[in-house]
C-alpha positions in Angstrom: 0.8 12.1 -1.1 4.4 13.3 -1.5 6.9 11.8 -3.9 9.2 8.9 -2.9 12.5 10.0 -1.4 11.1 13.0 0.3 11.7 12.1 3.9 11.0 14.8 6.5 13.9 13.7 8.7 17.7 13.5 8.6 17.6 10.0 10.3 19.2 7.6 7.9 17.3 4.7 9.4 14.0 6.4 8.7 15.0 7.0 5.1 16.0 3.4 4.7 12.7 2.2 6.1 10.8 4.5 3.7 12.8 3.1 0.8 12.2 -0.5 1.9 8.4 0.0 2.3 8.2 1.6 -1.1 10.2 -1.2 -2.7 7.8 -3.8 -1.4 4.8 -1.8 -2.7 6.4 -1.5 -6.1 6.8 -5.3 -6.2 3.1 -6.0 -5.6 1.8 -7.5 -8.9 -1.1 -5.9 -10.8 -4.4 -7.2 -9.6 -3.0 -8.0 -6.1 -2.8 -6.1 -2.8 -1.1 -6.3 0.6 -2.4 -4.9 3.8 -0.3 -2.4 5.8 0.3 -5.1 8.3 1.4 -7.6 5.5 4.0 -5.1 4.3 5.4 -4.7 7.9 5.4 -8.5 8.4 7.1 -9.0 5.0 9.8 -6.5 6.1 9.9 -7.9 9.6 10.1 -4.3 10.8 7.5 -1.8 12.0 3.8 -2.3 12.0 0.7 -1.3 10.1 0.8 2.3 11.4 4.4 2.8 10.4 3.7 1.5 6.9 0.6 3.7 6.7 2.6 6.7 7.7 5.2 6.0 5.0 2.4 5.5 2.4 0.7 8.7 3.5 3.8 10.8 3.2 5.8 9.2 0.4 3.6 6.7 -1.5 2.4 8.9 -4.3 5.0 7.6 -6.8 4.3 3.9 -6.2 1.1 1.9 -6.8 -0.4 3.0 -3.5 -3.8 1.5 -4.3 -2.2 -1.9 -3.8 -1.9 -1.4 -0.1 -5.1 -1.5 1.9 -6.2 -1.8 5.5 -7.0 -5.2 7.1 -10.6 -5.0 5.9 -9.5 -4.4 2.3 -10.4 -0.7 2.3 -8.5 2.5 1.6 -9.2 5.9 3.2 -12.4 7.5 1.7 -10.6 10.2 -0.2 -8.6 7.6 -2.2 -11.4 5.1 -3.0 -12.6 6.6 -6.2 -9.2 6.8 -7.8 -8.3 3.4 -6.5 -11.4 1.8 -7.9 -10.3 3.0 -11.4 -7.0 1.3 -10.9 -8.7 -1.9 -9.6 -10.9 -2.0 -12.7 -7.9 -1.5 -15.0 -5.8 -4.1 -13.2 -8.6 -6.7 -12.7 -8.3 -6.5 -8.9 -11.3 -8.2 -7.2 -13.1 -5.2 -5.9 -16.6 -4.9 -4.5 -17.9 -1.5 -5.6 -21.0 -1.7 -3.4 -18.9 -2.2 -0.2 -15.9 -0.2 -1.5 -13.4 -2.9 -0.6 -11.0 -5.3 -2.1 -11.7 -9.0 -1.8 -8.6 -10.0 0.3 -9.3 -13.7 -0.1 -8.6 -13.6 -3.8 -6.4 -10.4 -4.1 -4.0 -10.7 -1.2 -0.4 -11.3 -2.2 2.1 -12.8 0.2 5.3 -11.4 -1.3 6.4 -14.6 -3.1 
């Protein structure tokens, strides 16, 4: 993951979208998560793939482990490090299934 603010485009709208996504991720409380789709819905802009692209390219400086897919899972290469964060933050995480319990951990942005 690259650092926030490093946007590979000169498009000001794209830079603004990246900043908005990262701001939402930074606001997710410890022990809670949002899905990529939740972030897009909260912003009323883009979709899960756009949010995922932002997180992949620019999410290294924010609590990226707090954004998961619709099943409560992160990509395989991130799960080990994320599990450490989940344990530290008290996020409901099923180690045997490698997924966050969305029923109890999901945050709606309020």
